N, C-alpha and C positions, 0 to 999 in steps of 0.2 A: 558428333558426340554420341556416345552410348547412353541412351536414355535410362538404362538400368542402373547407372552409377549415381549414387546420391552424393551431391556436393555439400560441403559444410556450409552451415548458415553464416551469413555475414553479420557481424556485430553491428553493422550500420543499418540493418533492417529494423524498422520501428516495431514490427510485430514480434520479432525475435527478442528485442529489448524488453517489450512489455511482458512476454511470457517468462523471460529470464528473471525479471523483477518479481513477478507474482508467483513464480515457481519456488522462490526462497521460502523456507519454512516460516510460518507465522505472518508473512506479509499480508496475505489475503485476509486473515483473521483480524489483523489490526485495521486494515483498510475498511473492512465491513463494520467493525465496531465504531469507527469514527464516522460512518455514514449517518448514524442516527443522533449522535451526541458530540458536543464539544467535550473533550476529555483531557484529563491530566495523566501524567505518567503513572501515578499511584492507582488511579481508577482503571487504567488499562491492565496494570499488574493484577488487580483483583478480578477483573473480567476474564483474564487469560491466565489462570493460576499456574499452568504448567510452563509458561515462558519464563526465562530468566532475564534479569535486568540488562545484562550485556546485549543479548539478542534483541530485546525490545528497543534499546537505545540505537543499535545499528539499523534496525528496520525503520524506525521513525526518522532517523537521519537520512536514510536513503529515500524515503517517501517525500521528505522535505526537499531534498536535493533535486528530485525529479518533478517538483512543483505540484504533486498530487495532494500534499498535506501542507498546512501552514502552522507555524509555531509562533505563538504570541506570548511574550513575557509581560506580565503585569508590572506596573511601576509601583504598586503598593507593597508595603512590608507586611508579612513575609512575601517574598517573590513567589509568584505562581506561574507556571508555564502551562498553557493550554494548547491542545492540538485539535485541528479540525480539517475537514476536507476543503481544499481550495475549489475554485470554480472548475478548474481542469479536473480535479478529483471527482467532483459531482458529475461532470459530464461523462467521465470514464465509468463511474459507477452505473450510470443509466445504461451504458452500452453493455457492461458486464451483466447487469440485471436482465437485459434483453437476451443476451447469450444464454443465461441460465434458463430463462423461459423457453427458449428454442430447444435447448438440450432436454428439458422435461417434457416437451410436446411430442 
């Protein structure tokens, strides 16, 4: 095999999937915002004023689907939906934080 040929990445590669997820616009911003606080949709909209509600909804749904974020719906009236990092999300955040420190060193 010619080593100069670059083969396409496999969608089954976990690293490719991670970079594909966090390469989407706003995903890392949302993830980072949720690291410090349990948040509501409206709080995230205020924290990220340039994002539109459709993109925020899509990114939150994707992060929930990948198990990095949890969505909790309160049973009280009016209904309130909170988002926060799951245990997997916190663990991933610590790895991303270490990667950031490595890049800055």
